[in-house]
VEXMARFI-933553 format. One record per residue: chain; x, y, z of N, C-alpha, C in turn; residue number from 1. Coordinates in steps of 0.02 Angstrom, whole numbers, padded with zeros to 5 digits. Last residue first. Example, Ala and Ser with C-alpha at 12.3 -4.5 7.8 and 13.67 -1.06 7.14 Angstrom:
BEGIN
[atom A, [00642, -00112, 00354], [00684, -00053, 00357], [00645, 00002, 00394], 2]
[atom A, [00660, -00284, 00390], [00615, -00225, 00390], [00660, -00165, 00390], 1]
***
This chain:
BEGIN
[atom A, [03954, -04832, -06325], [04007, -04883, -06333], [04031, -04885, -06405], 245]
[atom A, [03920, -04685, -06243], [03911, -04721, -06305], [03970, -04769, -06314], 244]
[atom A, [03836, -04619, -06108], [03896, -04654, -06128], [03880, -04694, -06191], 243]
[atom A, [03765, -04468, -06050], [03764, -04523, -06097], [03834, -04552, -06105], 242]
[atom A, [03651, -04379, -05951], [03720, -04400, -05959], [03719, -04463, -06002], 241]
[atom A, [03545, -04244, -05918], [03556, -04303, -05960], [03631, -04317, -05964], 240]
[atom A, [03424, -04159, -05823], [03494, -04178, -05831], [03498, -04242, -05871], 239]
[atom A, [03320, -04026, -05775], [03328, -04084, -05819], [03403, -04096, -05831], 238]
[atom A, [03203, -03961, -05657], [03272, -03965, -05682], [03278, -04028, -05724], 237]
[atom A, [03032, -03948, -05715], [03082, -03966, -05666], [03152, -03959, -05698], 236]
[atom A, [02950, -03920, -05822], [02931, -03894, -05757], [02982, -03907, -05702], 235]
[atom A, [02966, -03910, -05975], [03019, -03921, -05925], [03001, -03892, -05857], 234]
[atom A, [02898, -03886, -06095], [02880, -03850, -06035], [02929, -03856, -05978], 233]
[atom A, [02942, -03941, -06211], [02884, -03972, -06180], [02864, -03940, -06114], 232]
[atom A, [03059, -03874, -06237], [03001, -03857, -06279], [02937, -03886, -06250], 231]
[atom A, [03137, -03942, -06144], [03124, -03871, -06135], [03064, -03849, -06176], 230]
[atom A, [03138, -04067, -06207], [03110, -04060, -06139], [03093, -03987, -06125], 229]
[atom A, [03204, -04037, -06325], [03134, -04061, -06328], [03101, -04054, -06260], 228]
[atom A, [03331, -04003, -06276], [03290, -03953, -06310], [03217, -03974, -06312], 227]
[atom A, [03372, -04127, -06224], [03366, -04070, -06180], [03321, -04017, -06211], 226]
[atom A, [03373, -04205, -06340], [03330, -04223, -06284], [03319, -04164, -06237], 225]
[atom A, [03472, -04135, -06414], [03403, -04140, -06439], [03354, -04157, -06383], 224]
[atom A, [03587, -04156, -06338], [03561, -04088, -06345], [03488, -04089, -06369], 223]
[atom A, [03600, -04295, -06357], [03590, -04268, -06289], [03560, -04198, -06293], 222]
[atom A, [03621, -04294, -06498], [03564, -04330, -06468], [03549, -04303, -06398], 221]
[atom A, [03740, -04227, -06511], [03679, -04195, -06537], [03617, -04229, -06509], 220]
[atom A, [03823, -04325, -06454], [03817, -04259, -06422], [03754, -04222, -06446], 219]
[atom A, [03810, -04433, -06543], [03788, -04439, -06473], [03778, -04371, -06440], 218]
[atom A, [03749, -04445, -06702], [03796, -04407, -06661], [03771, -04405, -06589], 217]
[atom A, [03639, -04510, -06757], [03701, -04547, -06748], [03751, -04512, -06703], 216]
[atom A, [03475, -04512, -06731], [03531, -04467, -06723], [03595, -04506, -06708], 215]
[atom A, [03371, -04602, -06733], [03376, -04555, -06788], [03435, -04508, -06785], 214]
[atom A, [03380, -04676, -06618], [03385, -04712, -06682], [03397, -04664, -06740], 213]
[atom A, [03357, -04575, -06525], [03422, -04609, -06527], [03432, -04644, -06594], 212]
[atom A, [03224, -04543, -06550], [03276, -04492, -06562], [03345, -04524, -06565], 211]
[atom A, [03162, -04664, -06514], [03155, -04637, -06582], [03210, -04587, -06597], 210]
[atom A, [03194, -04676, -06377], [03216, -04726, -06426], [03215, -04698, -06496], 209]
[atom A, [03134, -04564, -06320], [03206, -04576, -06309], [03232, -04624, -06362], 208]
[atom A, [03003, -04589, -06359], [03037, -04530, -06386], [03113, -04539, -06378], 207]
[atom A, [02972, -04700, -06283], [02971, -04706, -06356], [03007, -04647, -06389], 206]
[atom A, [02973, -04653, -06151], [03026, -04697, -06174], [03029, -04702, -06250], 205]
[atom A, [02927, -04476, -06151], [02918, -04547, -06134], [02972, -04589, -06168], 204]
[atom A, [02968, -04323, -06075], [02977, -04367, -06134], [02968, -04439, -06114], 203]
[atom A, [02933, -04276, -05946], [02911, -04240, -06006], [02914, -04285, -06068], 202]
[atom A, [02985, -04356, -05851], [02917, -04331, -05838], [02889, -04293, -05899], 201]
[atom A, [03114, -04377, -05895], [03065, -04430, -05907], [02993, -04410, -05889], 200]
[atom A, [03180, -04255, -05857], [03177, -04278, -05926], [03118, -04325, -05937], 199]
[atom A, [03165, -04247, -05721], [03146, -04189, -05761], [03142, -04205, -05835], 198]
[atom A, [03222, -04355, -05664], [03152, -04362, -05685], [03126, -04300, -05721], 197]
[atom A, [03387, -04370, -05740], [03342, -04352, -05686], [03270, -04356, -05710], 196]
[atom A, [03479, -04506, -05817], [03441, -04443, -05818], [03403, -04432, -05753], 195]
[atom A, [03585, -04593, -05928], [03567, -04579, -05858], [03532, -04511, -05856], 194]
[atom A, [03599, -04709, -06053], [03573, -04643, -06038], [03554, -04639, -05964], 193]
[atom A, [03711, -04792, -06152], [03682, -04791, -06085], [03662, -04720, -06069], 192]
[atom A, [03706, -04868, -06310], [03709, -04805, -06272], [03677, -04817, -06204], 191]
[atom A, [03798, -04975, -06422], [03751, -04964, -06366], [03761, -04895, -06336], 190]
[atom A, [03902, -04989, -06510], [03845, -04949, -06531], [03793, -04938, -06477], 189]
[atom A, [03948, -05152, -06458], [03966, -05091, -06494], [03904, -05054, -06519], 188]
[atom A, [03861, -05200, -06307], [03883, -05214, -06375], [03905, -05148, -06407], 187]
[atom A, [03865, -05263, -06137], [03859, -05210, -06186], [03887, -05232, -06253], 186]
[atom A, [03780, -05344, -06003], [03827, -05347, -06059], [03812, -05290, -06108], 185]
[atom A, [03756, -05283, -05836], [03731, -05302, -05902], [03787, -05302, -05953], 184]
[atom A, [03712, -05292, -05664], [03763, -05295, -05715], [03731, -05313, -05781], 183]
[atom A, [03648, -05188, -05530], [03642, -05241, -05581], [03700, -05236, -05629], 182]
[atom A, [03575, -05134, -05377], [03633, -05137, -05422], [03625, -05196, -05469], 181]
[atom A, [03495, -05021, -05267], [03489, -05077, -05314], [03550, -05075, -05359], 180]
[atom A, [03525, -04979, -05094], [03527, -04964, -05166], [03514, -05028, -05205], 179]
[atom A, [03487, -04902, -04939], [03487, -04962, -04981], [03487, -04942, -05054], 178]
[atom A, [03583, -04813, -04819], [03536, -04813, -04875], [03543, -04878, -04914], 177]
[atom A, [03603, -04739, -04656], [03616, -04792, -04704], [03564, -04789, -04760], 176]
[atom A, [03561, -04625, -04594], [03631, -04643, -04587], [03651, -04700, -04634], 175]
[atom A, [03451, -04537, -04709], [03465, -04578, -04651], [03539, -04597, -04650], 174]
[atom A, [03471, -04451, -04816], [03415, -04438, -04770], [03425, -04477, -04705], 173]
[atom A, [03571, -04484, -04908], [03583, -04431, -04860], [03528, -04418, -04809], 172]
[atom A, [03476, -04534, -05046], [03543, -04530, -05017], [03546, -04471, -04969], 171]
[atom A, [03316, -04609, -05027], [03358, -04553, -05048], [03425, -04557, -05013], 170]
[atom A, [03161, -04689, -05064], [03231, -04694, -05043], [03269, -04633, -05068], 169]
[atom A, [03040, -04652, -05112], [03041, -04694, -05051], [03111, -04707, -05026], 168]
[atom A, [02975, -04495, -05171], [03021, -04552, -05176], [03024, -04588, -05109], 167]
[atom A, [02850, -04412, -05253], [02868, -04439, -05187], [02914, -04500, -05197], 166]
[atom A, [02804, -04369, -05374], [02869, -04344, -05353], [02891, -04371, -05284], 165]
[atom A, [02676, -04416, -05395], [02730, -04448, -05432], [02799, -04425, -05409], 164]
[atom A, [02553, -04383, -05343], [02607, -04398, -05296], [02668, -04430, -05330], 163]
[atom A, [02464, -04367, -05449], [02482, -04308, -05409], [02539, -04320, -05360], 162]
[atom A, [02513, -04449, -05601], [02487, -04454, -05533], [02509, -04394, -05492], 161]
[atom A, [02558, -04462, -05728], [02518, -04403, -05713], [02490, -04404, -05643], 160]
[atom A, [02628, -04580, -05733], [02660, -04520, -05761], [02623, -04457, -05741], 159]
[atom A, [02539, -04675, -05687], [02592, -04653, -05642], [02624, -04589, -05666], 158]
[atom A, [02464, -04702, -05799], [02432, -04664, -05745], [02484, -04637, -05696], 157]
[atom A, [02560, -04777, -05866], [02538, -04714, -05895], [02504, -04670, -05842], 156]
[atom A, [02571, -04891, -05783], [02628, -04846, -05791], [02609, -04778, -05820], 155]
[atom A, [02417, -04899, -05685], [02458, -04917, -05743], [02519, -04870, -05746], 154]
[atom A, [02386, -04951, -05515], [02382, -04902, -05569], [02427, -04927, -05626], 153]
[atom A, [02392, -05071, -05447], [02338, -05024, -05428], [02331, -04968, -05480], 152]
[atom A, [02491, -05165, -05454], [02437, -05169, -05503], [02380, -05120, -05490], 151]
[atom A, [02601, -05152, -05376], [02542, -05186, -05346], [02485, -05194, -05395], 150]
[atom A, [02679, -05076, -05459], [02700, -05145, -05443], [02643, -05185, -05413], 149]
[atom A, [02611, -04954, -05454], [02615, -04991, -05517], [02632, -05064, -05504], 148]
[atom A, [02634, -04920, -05320], [02566, -04930, -05343], [02564, -04969, -05409], 147]
[atom A, [02773, -04906, -05324], [02743, -04956, -05280], [02671, -04972, -05301], 146]
[atom A, [02780, -04799, -05409], [02806, -04863, -05432], [02780, -04920, -05388], 145]
[atom A, [02731, -04697, -05329], [02690, -04719, -05385], [02715, -04786, -05414], 144]
[atom A, [02836, -04685, -05234], [02769, -04705, -05212], [02728, -04731, -05271], 143]
[atom A, [02995, -04755, -05284], [02945, -04702, -05279], [02878, -04730, -05258], 142]
[atom A, [03124, -04797, -05353], [03105, -04802, -05282], [03058, -04744, -05268], 141]
[atom A, [03113, -04867, -05515], [03107, -04808, -05471], [03092, -04829, -05400], 140]
[atom A, [03232, -04974, -05578], [03164, -04970, -05553], [03160, -04912, -05503], 139]
[atom A, [03334, -04968, -05727], [03322, -04957, -05656], [03248, -04958, -05640], 138]
[atom A, [03323, -04984, -05865], [03359, -05033, -05826], [03344, -05028, -05752], 137]
[atom A, [03216, -04968, -05996], [03230, -04941, -05930], [03262, -04996, -05887], 136]
[atom A, [03266, -04967, -06159], [03246, -05012, -06105], [03266, -04980, -06038], 135]
[atom A, [03222, -04919, -06316], [03246, -04892, -06253], [03220, -04937, -06197], 134]
[atom A, [03273, -04964, -06483], [03229, -04971, -06425], [03263, -04940, -06363], 133]
[atom A, [03361, -04969, -06590], [03300, -04930, -06597], [03251, -04934, -06539], 132]
[atom A, [03469, -05045, -06540], [03427, -05070, -06595], [03360, -05034, -06599], 131]
[atom A, [03469, -04972, -06380], [03498, -05023, -06424], [03447, -05042, -06478], 130]
[atom A, [03497, -04898, -06232], [03472, -04883, -06299], [03508, -04929, -06348], 129]
[atom A, [03453, -04917, -06069], [03494, -04945, -06121], [03461, -04932, -06188], 128]
[atom A, [03441, -04795, -05939], [03412, -04830, -05996], [03467, -04860, -06039], 127]
[atom A, [03416, -04752, -05772], [03465, -04771, -05823], [03428, -04812, -05876], 126]
[atom A, [03349, -04613, -05671], [03347, -04676, -05708], [03408, -04688, -05752], 125]
[atom A, [03291, -04561, -05512], [03331, -04547, -05571], [03346, -04614, -05605], 124]
[atom A, [03223, -04599, -05396], [03189, -04606, -05460], [03226, -04577, -05520], 123]
[atom A, [03320, -04695, -05275], [03272, -04643, -05294], [03244, -04654, -05363], 122]
[atom A, [03471, -04758, -05326], [03432, -04742, -05266], [03385, -04686, -05286], 121]
[atom A, [03566, -04879, -05420], [03519, -04823, -05414], [03486, -04820, -05345], 120]
[atom A, [03692, -04934, -05532], [03668, -04929, -05463], [03620, -04870, -05459], 119]
[atom A, [03761, -05044, -05649], [03716, -04987, -05638], [03687, -04990, -05568], 118]
[atom A, [03895, -05087, -05745], [03864, -05098, -05679], [03825, -05036, -05663], 117]
[atom A, [03924, -05156, -05905], [03910, -05099, -05862], [03880, -05124, -05797], 116]
[atom A, [04036, -05214, -06036], [03988, -05223, -05982], [03979, -05158, -05943], 115]
[atom A, [04125, -05183, -06139], [04087, -05246, -06143], [04035, -05255, -06089], 114]
[atom A, [04193, -05064, -06118], [04167, -05078, -06185], [04123, -05140, -06190], 113]
[atom A, [04123, -05013, -05958], [04179, -05036, -05999], [04151, -05049, -06069], 112]
[atom A, [04063, -04911, -05827], [04055, -04934, -05896], [04122, -04954, -05927], 111]
[atom A, [03960, -04887, -05695], [04029, -04903, -05711], [04028, -04939, -05778], 110]
[atom A, [03839, -04768, -05653], [03857, -04825, -05696], [03933, -04828, -05704], 109]
[atom A, [03706, -04711, -05546], [03775, -04712, -05569], [03789, -04774, -05610], 108]
[atom A, [03593, -04604, -05474], [03600, -04659, -05522], [03670, -04655, -05551], 107]
[atom A, [03515, -04541, -05335], [03580, -04556, -05365], [03572, -04614, -05413], 106]
[atom A, [03428, -04407, -05251], [03430, -04470, -05288], [03501, -04482, -05311], 105]
[atom A, [03456, -04334, -05090], [03462, -04334, -05163], [03452, -04404, -05190], 104]
[atom A, [03424, -04216, -04956], [03440, -04281, -04983], [03444, -04278, -05058], 103]
[atom A, [03396, -04127, -04802], [03413, -04130, -04873], [03431, -04202, -04893], 102]
[atom A, [03372, -04114, -04668], [03320, -04143, -04710], [03337, -04149, -04783], 101]
[atom A, [03471, -03971, -04645], [03434, -04026, -04614], [03377, -04049, -04660], 100]
[atom A, [03543, -03862, -04684], [03544, -03921, -04729], [03502, -03979, -04702], 99]
[atom A, [03542, -03768, -04587], [03509, -03750, -04650], [03506, -03808, -04699], 98]
[atom A, [03619, -03830, -04488], [03547, -03824, -04478], [03511, -03809, -04544], 97]
[atom A, [03740, -03947, -04507], [03719, -03881, -04529], [03644, -03875, -04528], 96]
[atom A, [03761, -04077, -04466], [03806, -04025, -04440], [03784, -03954, -04458], 95]
[atom A, [03672, -04157, -04533], [03671, -04157, -04460], [03710, -04099, -04431], 94]
[atom A, [03709, -04135, -04666], [03642, -04116, -04644], [03637, -04113, -04568], 93]
[atom A, [03835, -04191, -04665], [03828, -04119, -04678], [03760, -04094, -04654], 92]
[atom A, [03802, -04325, -04645], [03841, -04290, -04595], [03835, -04214, -04604], 91]
[atom A, [03731, -04352, -04765], [03698, -04359, -04700], [03736, -04319, -04647], 90]
[atom A, [03830, -04333, -04863], [03770, -04292, -04864], [03736, -04293, -04796], 89]
[atom A, [03924, -04431, -04822], [03944, -04361, -04828], [03883, -04315, -04827], 88]
[atom A, [03851, -04551, -04824], [03881, -04526, -04762], [03897, -04452, -04766], 87]
[atom A, [03819, -04562, -04961], [03766, -04556, -04910], [03794, -04527, -04845], 86]
[atom A, [03945, -04578, -05017], [03905, -04520, -05035], [03851, -04508, -04983], 85]
[atom A, [03978, -04702, -04959], [04020, -04643, -04946], [03982, -04579, -04961], 84]
[atom A, [03880, -04783, -05017], [03881, -04774, -04944], [03922, -04712, -04925], 83]
[atom A, [03922, -04776, -05149], [03856, -04749, -05131], [03852, -04737, -05056], 82]
[atom A, [04043, -04844, -05134], [04043, -04775, -05157], [03977, -04740, -05142], 81]
[atom A, [03996, -04969, -05098], [04035, -04931, -05049], [04040, -04858, -05069], 80]
[atom A, [03935, -05003, -05219], [03894, -04997, -05158], [03931, -04957, -05105], 79]
[atom A, [04048, -05008, -05301], [03996, -04958, -05314], [03951, -04949, -05253], 78]
[atom A, [04119, -05115, -05241], [04150, -05049, -05249], [04097, -04995, -05259], 77]
[atom A, [04031, -05221, -05254], [04046, -05195, -05187], [04077, -05125, -05191], 76]
[atom A, [04038, -05239, -05393], [03975, -05218, -05362], [03987, -05189, -05293], 75]
[atom A, [04171, -05280, -05403], [04149, -05219, -05437], [04083, -05193, -05408], 74]
[atom A, [04170, -05399, -05330], [04212, -05343, -05309], [04191, -05278, -05341], 73]
[atom A, [04083, -05480, -05404], [04065, -05460, -05336], [04105, -05401, -05312], 72]
[atom A, [04157, -05497, -05524], [04092, -05463, -05525], [04073, -05438, -05455], 71]
[atom A, [04335, -05465, -05513], [04275, -05507, -05511], [04212, -05466, -05505], 70]
[atom A, [04434, -05370, -05514], [04430, -05417, -05570], [04366, -05457, -05571], 69]
[atom A, [04431, -05195, -05486], [04419, -05263, -05460], [04405, -05311, -05517], 68]
[atom A, [04553, -05097, -05566], [04483, -05116, -05564], [04476, -05186, -05534], 67]
[atom A, [04681, -05016, -05476], [04661, -05069, -05521], [04588, -05087, -05512], 66]
[atom A, [04702, -04909, -05397], [04741, -04969, -05381], [04724, -05028, -05425], 65]
[atom A, [04607, -04825, -05445], [04677, -04805, -05454], [04724, -04864, -05439], 64]
[atom A, [04485, -04869, -05407], [04510, -04894, -05470], [04582, -04873, -05483], 63]
[atom A, [04467, -04797, -05288], [04472, -04870, -05286], [04503, -04897, -05350], 62]
[atom A, [04458, -04667, -05337], [04511, -04685, -05291], [04522, -04760, -05289], 61]
[atom A, [04342, -04676, -05417], [04407, -04658, -05448], [04465, -04679, -05403], 60]
[atom A, [04246, -04703, -05320], [04260, -04752, -05372], [04328, -04739, -05404], 59]
[atom A, [04254, -04585, -05245], [04265, -04649, -05213], [04282, -04703, -05264], 58]
[atom A, [04221, -04486, -05338], [04288, -04487, -05309], [04304, -04554, -05277], 57]
[atom A, [04086, -04516, -05363], [04135, -04521, -05417], [04206, -04527, -05389], 56]
[atom A, [04030, -04494, -05235], [04022, -04558, -05269], [04077, -04567, -05322], 55]
[atom A, [04063, -04359, -05211], [04086, -04412, -05166], [04083, -04480, -05199], 54]
[atom A, [03998, -04292, -05317], [04071, -04290, -05311], [04097, -04346, -05267], 53]
[atom A, [03864, -04324, -05293], [03894, -04339, -05358], [03970, -04341, -05353], 52]
[atom A, [03847, -04274, -05161], [03839, -04346, -05175], [03873, -04365, -05241], 51]
[atom A, [03867, -04137, -05177], [03909, -04175, -05131], [03907, -04249, -05148], 50]
[atom A, [03763, -04106, -05267], [03833, -04094, -05285], [03881, -04134, -05242], 49]
[atom A, [03648, -04142, -05195], [03663, -04175, -05258], [03736, -04166, -05278], 48]
[atom A, [03658, -04057, -05081], [03655, -04130, -05074], [03675, -04164, -05138], 47]
[atom A, [03655, -03929, -05140], [03713, -03951, -05100], [03715, -04027, -05096], 46]
[atom A, [03529, -03927, -05195], [03586, -03924, -05240], [03650, -03944, -05205], 45]
[atom A, [03456, -03933, -05076], [03449, -03986, -05126], [03507, -03987, -05174], 44]
[atom A, [03486, -03815, -05007], [03513, -03878, -04982], [03506, -03935, -05032], 43]
[atom A, [03443, -03687, -05030], [03494, -03713, -05075], [03516, -03784, -05058], 42]
[atom A, [03279, -03710, -04978], [03329, -03660, -04997], [03378, -03690, -05046], 41]
[atom A, [03252, -03885, -04935], [03235, -03815, -04938], [03294, -03772, -04958], 40]
[atom A, [03266, -04030, -05043], [03278, -03993, -04980], [03263, -03920, -04990], 39]
[atom A, [03350, -04136, -05158], [03288, -04112, -05127], [03306, -04079, -05061], 38]
[atom A, [03433, -04171, -05316], [03429, -04154, -05245], [03360, -04131, -05222], 37]
[atom A, [03483, -04295, -05411], [03429, -04246, -05411], [03413, -04230, -05338], 36]
[atom A, [03626, -04349, -05501], [03592, -04341, -05437], [03541, -04285, -05442], 35]
[atom A, [03715, -04462, -05600], [03666, -04408, -05599], [03632, -04408, -05531], 34]
[atom A, [03872, -04521, -05660], [03823, -04515, -05606], [03778, -04455, -05618], 33]
[atom A, [03996, -04635, -05721], [03947, -04582, -05733], [03898, -04580, -05675], 32]
[atom A, [04158, -04687, -05764], [04107, -04684, -05712], [04061, -04624, -05726], 31]
[atom A, [04246, -04798, -05875], [04218, -04733, -05858], [04167, -04741, -05802], 30]
[atom A, [04372, -04874, -05973], [04334, -04874, -05911], [04310, -04803, -05895], 29]
[atom A, [04475, -04883, -06067], [04416, -04925, -06075], [04373, -04928, -06012], 28]
[atom A, [04575, -04794, -06032], [04553, -04797, -06101], [04487, -04834, -06110], 27]
[atom A, [04513, -04726, -05876], [04563, -04762, -05916], [04537, -04764, -05987], 26]
[atom A, [04413, -04655, -05825], [04461, -04681, -05778], [04517, -04720, -05811], 25]
[atom A, [04328, -04516, -05862], [04362, -04571, -05896], [04418, -04594, -05850], 24]
[atom A, [04183, -04467, -05778], [04255, -04466, -05783], [04280, -04528, -05819], 23]
[atom A, [04049, -04359, -05743], [04073, -04418, -05778], [04149, -04410, -05785], 22]
[atom A, [03910, -04297, -05651], [03982, -04302, -05661], [03996, -04363, -05705], 21]
[atom A, [03782, -04181, -05597], [03806, -04240, -05633], [03881, -04238, -05637], 20]
[atom A, [03637, -04123, -05510], [03709, -04123, -05521], [03727, -04185, -05560], 19]
[atom A, [03493, -04018, -05483], [03525, -04077, -05513], [03601, -04068, -05514], 18]
[atom A, [03440, -03901, -05443], [03460, -03946, -05390], [03485, -04013, -05417], 17]
[atom A, [03442, -03742, -05495], [03453, -03809, -05522], [03480, -03854, -05466], 16]
[atom A, [03312, -03625, -05456], [03378, -03654, -05444], [03382, -03723, -05476], 15]
[atom A, [03186, -03595, -05503], [03234, -03541, -05496], [03305, -03567, -05490], 14]
[atom A, [03085, -03682, -05625], [03123, -03679, -05563], [03172, -03620, -05563], 13]
[atom A, [03028, -03680, -05754], [02989, -03658, -05696], [03028, -03648, -05632], 12]
[atom A, [03105, -03729, -05858], [03065, -03669, -05870], [03031, -03641, -05808], 11]
[atom A, [03276, -03782, -05820], [03207, -03791, -05841], [03171, -03725, -05846], 10]
[atom A, [03410, -03785, -05793], [03366, -03770, -05736], [03292, -03781, -05754], 9]
[atom A, [03500, -03920, -05863], [03467, -03856, -05871], [03418, -03846, -05814], 8]
[atom A, [03645, -04012, -05920], [03592, -03999, -05871], [03563, -03930, -05884], 7]
[atom A, [03736, -04146, -05997], [03707, -04079, -06000], [03654, -04073, -05945], 6]
[atom A, [03870, -04246, -06058], [03823, -04229, -06005], [03799, -04157, -06012], 5]
[atom A, [03952, -04388, -06132], [03924, -04321, -06137], [03877, -04309, -06078], 4]
[atom A, [04078, -04492, -06197], [04039, -04472, -06139], [04015, -04400, -06148], 3]
[atom A, [04122, -04637, -06290], [04110, -04565, -06289], [04063, -04548, -06231], 2]
[atom A, [04247, -04757, -06321], [04190, -04738, -06280], [04184, -04661, -06279], 1]
***
């Protein structure tokens, strides 16, 4: 299993409010996470950094005693890690006036050579790259996704909607947070791509697939996506984390 991650402030922002982490927890086990913070001044970057570290640390601590053997146990572990991240960000916001109102998206994946568990809050995404195609695994918790789900706008219209940055769930905003979680089977050669919306607001899914199919080296693939986003204007921070089976 190969793991890579890169982030960039982009072309328009002064601060990078994205954070990411990945850790190899054993020969055949890894945890990955991407968070995209929100909040005034520096609080967005604080929220994303705290959440990424809390989520990763919680999973690492739990796995130190052995990976849960059953599907339900593994899902509970990730949900509890998300809850731990939410508590830390929320408590910090309550205790520090300059951090009030801060929050962050979170997309995380627990990966083995044969399966992955993917959890998300907000509009940071996870894609499965396989056989020349890119499949979005997560569903955005966003205002425009609600409109798409209701059939009021198309996915293409959502990409350019003036309210596309409004999310409906975030880590750390309330004392509790709801997350989505799923399990999927993996095959040799699969790639799991986790990213902030700074990537997907510039590059569409077909570009992610085309570049993956044309680049065998996983690290160069991540760098290519980042470079293409910067060449496309990169109006937001952009973060990419990849696991290759």
